[in-house]
N, C-alpha and C positions, 0 to 999 in steps of 0.2 A: 486635544483632539482625542475623543472614542476609539479605542484600538479595535482593530477586527482581526479575529483570529486566522490561523495557517488554511482553514479547512472552511471559511466565508468566501464563498467567491462572490462576494459584492449583491448577494442575492438575500441570501438568509443568513442571520448571526447566530453559526451554532455552539458561539458560548452561551449568548442568552438563554438557545433555548436549553443547553445543559442546565445553567443554572436555575431554570423554570421548572424545570424536572424536579432537581433533589430538593428546592421547594416547595414541593406538589404544586404548586400554580395551575397546573393543566390537565384537567381533567381526563386521563386515562379510558373513558368508556366513549371518548369523543377525538379519537385519535384522526379518524378516517377522514375529518373537514379540513384536518392539516396536510391531509397525503394532497388532494388536491388544489392550493392552494396553489395562486399561479407564483406567489412566488417560487414554492419548494415545489415546482415543476419547474422553473426557470433555471433555477439550480440545477436538479435532474439534468435537464441537459446540456447543461454547461457541462459536467460532468462526464455523462455520457460519450460529447463529443470528443471528448479527450482520451477515453480510453482505447485501448489494446483492438479489442475486439468489435470496434462501433462500425468496421467495414465486412465482416460475419454476417454470414446470407442465412437467416433464418430458415424454418422450414418457408414458408411463403414469401420468401425472398427478398426479401427487407433488410434494409441495414438502416444507418444512419440518415442518407441522404434521403427515405422517404419521408423522414421529418420535415423536411428544407419548406415543403409549401407551406403549409401548418404554421399560426401564429400560436404564440403560448398561450392566448386563450383557449382558441382550438383543443390545443393537448392534454391544455386544463379538465374541459371536458371528455374529452376522450378518455383522459386518465380515469374519473370519476364514473364513465359508463362500464371500464372493464373494471375497475373496481367490486363493483356492484354483480358483474356478469358470471354467473355459477359454472358456465363450461368455459375452458378454457385451453389454449391453444396446445398440443404436443409442440416436444423440442426434438432436435435434428440430432440425433447420437453419430459424433465421430470417436477414433479414434486415433491415439500418439503413442509412440515407444514410451515406458516407463524404464529410464535407464538401459543395459546394456546387458536387464533380465532377461529382454524376449517378450516380456509380457505388455500389453497393450494397456492406455489410461484413458477410459470411456469418459468422452466430452458432450454436454449439452448444450446445445446451443438453441434459444429462445429468438422468438422473433423480436422486431426492436420495438415492440407496442408491450406487450409481457416485461420487455428489458427497463422499460421506461415507468411503468408500474412500481416493477420492483425497486428502481433506484428511489422513486420519491417513497415508497416506504420505507425502503434503509435510511433514509435523512432522517425521518422522526420517529422511529423507532430504535436506532440504534444510540442516539444518542440519551434516553429513559437504559435501556440495557445497560450501559457503559455506567451510573449511578447507581449500579447493583455488581455487577463483576466485582471477582476479586482476585487480588495482586498478583496472585500466580498464575492467572491464566493469562496468553503471550501473544495467541497465536487474531489475526485478522482482528486488528483491533488499532483504534489511530494513536500515533504518534509513539508505539511501542511494534519494534522487530526483535529479529531473531537475535541481537546482542545481548538483547538485555535479559532474555531465558539463559543462554548461554551466560554471561559474567554470574545471574543467580546461581545456576551449577556448580562454575570452577569456586567461585567464594563457599560456599553452602559445606562443599565435600570435602570442604577440607577437615572440618570433623565429622562427616558422613562421608567413610568410603564405600558403604554400601550403597547401591546403588538397583532400587526394579525399576527396570522398562517394562512396558506393558503398550503391547502390538493389538487396538482394533482391528476385525478382520474385515474389509472395503464398509469404515465407517460412515460414508458419504451417500453411501447406497444403500446404508440396511437402518437409516433410520425411518422413523417408524411413526406416520403422519397423528395418530392418538396423544401417545407422549410426547410429540413437540408441539401438540394443542394443549398439553399440561402443563408443561412446563413454560410456556410462555402467559399463561395462565395464574401459575405460580410466582413468576418474573412480575408481574402485576401487567401485563397488557391485557386492560378489559375488554377491549374494542373486538366486539362482534363481528365486524364488517372486517379488521382487518385479521382476523385470526380466523375465520373462516376463508379470506385467499389464500393465508397461509397453505392452513390445510388443505385446499386445492389443489394451491402447489405442489406440497412434496406428492400426493400422489396421480397428478399425472404422466402421462403416457410418455412413451418418444418412438421418432421416425427409424426405420434400420432397416436399409435395401426397397424402401418403401414400403414398408408395410408396418404398420400403426401396431404399438405392442403395448399393452395397459403394466402399469408397472407402480402397485401401491405403496412403494417403499422407496424412501431416498428422492433427495436434493441431485439436481443436475449439475455434475461438477463443472466448474467455471461459471455460474449463475451469480447474479450479485448477490440476491438473500439467501445463498446457500451457506456462504462462511458463517454470515449473521443467525443464521437457525442452528448452524453447530455448537455456534459459544453457547445460545443458551440451551439446547439439549443438555448439558456437561455441565450447567449452569451449580443444579443441584448438588452434582455429582463433587464440583470442587469446593463448594460450600463445609460438603456431609466427610471428605478428605480434611478439607482445613479446623473441622471440629476434633478430628482424630486427634493431629498429630501441630498441625501449625502453631495453631494459638497457644502453645505451652511455650513455645518458640516467642512468641510478638513479647518485646520488654514493655510494648505499652501497655496490655492487659496486666494485673496485678492479682494473681491470684493468691500469694504466698512471702514472708515475712524476705524470704532469702532462696539465692540461689539452689544451697544446700539444701533447704525444706523442701520447695517443691519438685529438687530429684526423686529425693526420699519418698514423696507423696506420689511421686508417678510410678517407682520401683513399685511402690507399697498396693497399688490397685491395679498393678499388673496392665498400663497403659501401652497405648504403640508410641513410640517415638518418632518421628517423621516430617519433612517436607516436603510436600510434591511441587512439581513444574507441568508447567501445560502449556504446550504448543501446537493449537488444533488438537490434531489424535495422536501425536505424541506423547506420550507420561512419563513422568520420569516419580519416583517416591524417591529420596535420600535420606538413607536410618543410621544411626550408629553401628550395630551390629545386625546379622546375617538374622535373627532368630525375627526383630521386628519386621526384615524385609519380607521373613516369611509367611507372618501373621497379613501384612498390609496385602500380598499377594492373594491370598486366600478371601484376607475381607473384600477386596476391591474385585474380582471374579465375580464373588455372590451377590458383590451391589451389581455389576453391568450386568449381566447376564438377566439377574433376576425382574430386576427394576427398570435399567432401562432400554432393555430387548435387544444390547451388542452382543457380538460374538467376540471372542479373544482367540488369537492366533498364537494357540500354544508351542507351541514350533522359537516365534519369538519373544516371547515372554517371557523373562530371561531374569534373573539376580547378579550382578555384577560384583563382583571384590575389586575394586580400581588399583590397592597394594601388589595384585598377580595380575591382571589383565585389563586391558581396552577396554573401552564402551563407546561406539560412534553415536552420534549425536546432532541433528539440524548437519553434518556435514562436516564434524568435526571430530577428533579422536582423545575423547581422557584421558588419563591414567594418572597415579600416583605416586608421590616417593618422599621417602623420608625427611624431611627438617634437617638443615645444617645445629645443631646443637649452638654452637660458638658461634650462628649470627644471634643475636637480641633481636633482628626484628621477625625473626621465625618464632612467631608465639602459638603455632597450631604443632597439631602431631603430627601431618601431612602436607603438602604442598601439592596442588594441582598442576598438571601441564595437560596442552591441549594439540594438535598439531595436523597436516595433512594426513588422511588415509591412503594406504597405497595404490587402491583400485579408482580413488578417485582424481592423485592426481597421474594418473594413466589416461585420463579420463580428457584431464585438460590437456595434455601435452598431443592429445590426437586433435583433439579442435582447435590446438594453434596451429596445427602442420594443415589442416583445411583450411583455416585461415590465410595463411602464411601460401599456401599455394595460389591461392585466390587471387591475390595480390603479384605474384610474378606471372599467372596468365593474364593479368589485366590492370593492369596500376594502376586504379582511378582513387577518386576522392570517396564514395563509394564503400568501397574493397578496404582501404586505409580506415575509415571511419568505422568497419565493424571489425576491424579488428581494434584501434579504438577501445570502443564501448565494451567486448569479451575482457579486454585487460582491465580497465576500470572494474569492472562489477568484482571481479573477483579481488583485485586488491579492495574493495570496498566491506567485501562479504569476511576476506582471510584475514586482515590486519591485527585482528585480535589473537593470534595466535602468538602463542610463546617464541616458535622455530619459524616465525614466520617466512624474516628475510633467508633460514636457508634452505626453507621449503623452496618457496620459488627462485632463489637461486639455480637449485638442482635444478628444476623444469627448465630456466633459460638456457642452462646448462647442455640440457638435451635434445633442445631444440637452434644449438648457436649456429650452426653451420646454415641450416634451411633460413633462419632468420637473415644472419648476415650476407650471403649470397644473393637472396633476393632482394633486399634493403641497398645493396651496392650497384644492383645492375639498374635500379628503378625509380631512386631518390639520392637526392643528393645529401649531403652530409655537411652541415656549419656548426661554426663556433658563435654567431651571431646570440644577444642576447635576448634580444630585441624579443624573437619567436618566442623564449624563454618566458619571459618576464608577462606577456601577453594571453597566452595559451595555458602555462601549466600555472603561475601564481604560486610558485610553491608547493603545492599539494604533490606531485608525480615529477621525480627525478625519472628523464627520458634520455638524459644527457651521462655520456663518461666522464672521463677528465679531460678528453681534450674535443668534445663536440658531442650533437645528436643527432639522428636523421629528421630528414624533414621533407615531406612532399607538396608543390604547389604553397608552401609557409604553411603548413600544416604538419605542426611535431606528430610523432610515429613514437607513440610508445613502448616502452620497454619491462617485459614481465618480469626480468629481475631485479629491477632500479621502483624500488616504490618505500613509504613511511610506516612505519608499525607504529599505531598504535595503543600505547599500553593502557589508555584510560579504560577499552573495553575490559583490559584485566584487573584492575583495579578496582574495578568499581565497589563504593564498601558495603560488604554484604550480599551482593548484588541486587538489590532491594530498589525499586520504581517507584518514586511519589510521585503521583498524577491524582491532586484535586480533580483539576481539570483537564481530563485530553485538549480540547480544542483551543486551550490555550496555554499548552504546553511549546517553548520557543516560539512564543506569541513576536512577532514585528509590530509596529507600529502603524498605524496608516499613513499614507504619503501624504502631506500635507497639500492644501488644494481640490483635495474632492471631497466631501463628508459621505456619510449613511446617509441623509439626508437627501442628497442630490443624486447619489446612486438609486438610492426608492423613487426620485420622481423620475427617472430616465427608465426604470423599470415600469412604471407605469402608464410611460407612453408608451414603450416600446411592445405594449404587451398584446397589440391590435395591429402589429410589423406583420402581412403576410407571409413575410419570409421568414421564419426560427432563425438560421443562420446570421443573415442580417439582424435581427433584432438582439442577440449576444452581442456581436462584434459592435455594435452601435455603443455600447454598453462599456463593454473593454478598449472601444477605443480611446474613447472621452476617458476614461479611466487612465488608462498606461500614459497619457501626453497632460496629465493633470488640469485637462480641459483646456491648454494653449491651444491659440490656433495654428495652421500647418501656412497663413498669409503672415499674420501680424508681428504672430509673436508673442500676442496678449492674450490672458485669461480671457475667454467667453461664457459668460454666464446661460448656467443649464438652461433655462429658459430660450436661449436666444440660439441652444447648441443646434447646427447642421450636419447632417450626417453625408459629404459626399464621394463619390465615387471617382478615382482619379481617374481610370479609364472607365468609360460609359458604360453601363450593360447593353444597350444597342448594337454598341460594337464588342462588342466579346469580353468585356470585364465582368468580373466576379465579385459575391459579397463577402469575399476571404481577408482577414484581417489589413494585409499587405495593399490591398486597395483601397481601403478606405481614409481621410482625412476630415481632422475636424474642424470647421467652418464657420462664423456667425453668419446669421441670416442675413444681413445687408450684404458679405464677403458672398455669401452662397448666390442670393441675386444679380447683384452687377458678374458676378463671374456668368449667367445662365444669360442672360439680357443681348442685345445684341452689338452693342460695346462695351466686350469685358473689357476693353484698353483702359478702360479709368483704371484699372486696377494699379498699375504701370507708376501713374502718378502718385498712386494712393500708400505705395510698398515700393520704392526706388531698390532696397538692398533685396526682394524677391523675385526680380526679373526674369530668371531663367526658370523660376519654379513657375512663375503666371503664365509663362509661355508656355512650358511644359502641358500645363493645364488645358490654355486651351484651344493648342494641337492637338490635344487628345479627346476634343470636344468633337 
């Protein structure tokens, strides 16, 4: 059975698309044809319907529900027309708080039509750009997270304790459209239709206080294309920085007979020695000594200002000596200490540790108090779920810290009175192991020595009990090997539904007048492996009928849970004048059949 990548959501094989770009099998001057392809539009629609901002109203008052009355074929034609459209809609600007600094971060909310076009372009351009991006870039890329960037910083700083931190002033808001056009062409995107669309995308203005404001620079923060454009914008900078220092540390590039010979030649030629790590606009350059860091600072500043037309925040651009001071990066706090010479495993000059910054710990404590007060005021499944999701998110992000258990134990100690007073009066304390096995599966310890709290068979996570992940710390040299990002962590396709069957369902769902029903029709067949709701036997894809459990004329919806798989024969009998014949056909499913008949 052919494998399917995790990003392939049954419509487009992203792994195959990546491989085609790698082997130059796709004409880069005709990429726009792939943008409004029906399968690509179907995948874009599916991913949009799962995004967090799908219900946010755009400047024209549209959201994901606006697309439901249209079929996938009609949406493909709309995408094609808007791709060639010269005038673009303005975005609606709103502001959200930026930490505790009192500053506000601008967000640009596009119309749902622009989001659909942007998603279609992203699904085509991103696999090609992934074939060109350097390994030192970690932000907004598939199968790469902040933990990969943090692991590389932690491992490389053991021999390079001097760190240059470069801060860009309003990076997303200062992207130049001409430079963005140039960098897209330089990376290899030669399609004029896509280039012109992205050029207009960067230059489009926004609505604020019912006023149209022209803004010739920047990408709207929160947009779909913004992260991809930001990575392409700094790609040549990554290549230039890699050629400056990173290549000299690449063991696969053999330039010298020995390490001593390499070091001698580098010192003789007065080359800068350093390794860079970039996560979006957070740039670090790791150096062996302060002189190299100073030289990197001068050359990087000159390059970004002169060539990329970006602004440097001089106040936050700083050189850190980790042996004497702490550095904050991506929510962690890094510092170095000398190795233990008696320990044979410590074969480096310095050891790097990371911890939770005090300001971040105070912020977590305050948010925990807000969530616990909400549970105390209204103990419901939703308030407990909000608490659990917040705790799980913190544990997943910070579980790679050296002092993970100590820091979170301190947080738990600070909120202990509020936590136990809230839980003891509103949830039950149990020692039953079934809840632990069913809900936790050994991932999170929400129970103490005597038991744990449980709200309506739903365990309550304790912030001080968590599993430390040493793998995030002991990553070998912090390297991320990704020949194909869309095949990373790949799962085998479940037997029972082949890609050919999925392709058949996509073709037959193209002209269904409701796009939501078209997507869930495919998802339902795939999720149950084509097994009938009544007979329990495999239904051939050409005989598959999608039945509404509660009919539409009686208030039923096109949601996933209201659909079931039936064969053509079963479906016809169910809607016939004597559906009771199904009782004799499936005597073990009488209760289920009766429920379907009563709903008709």
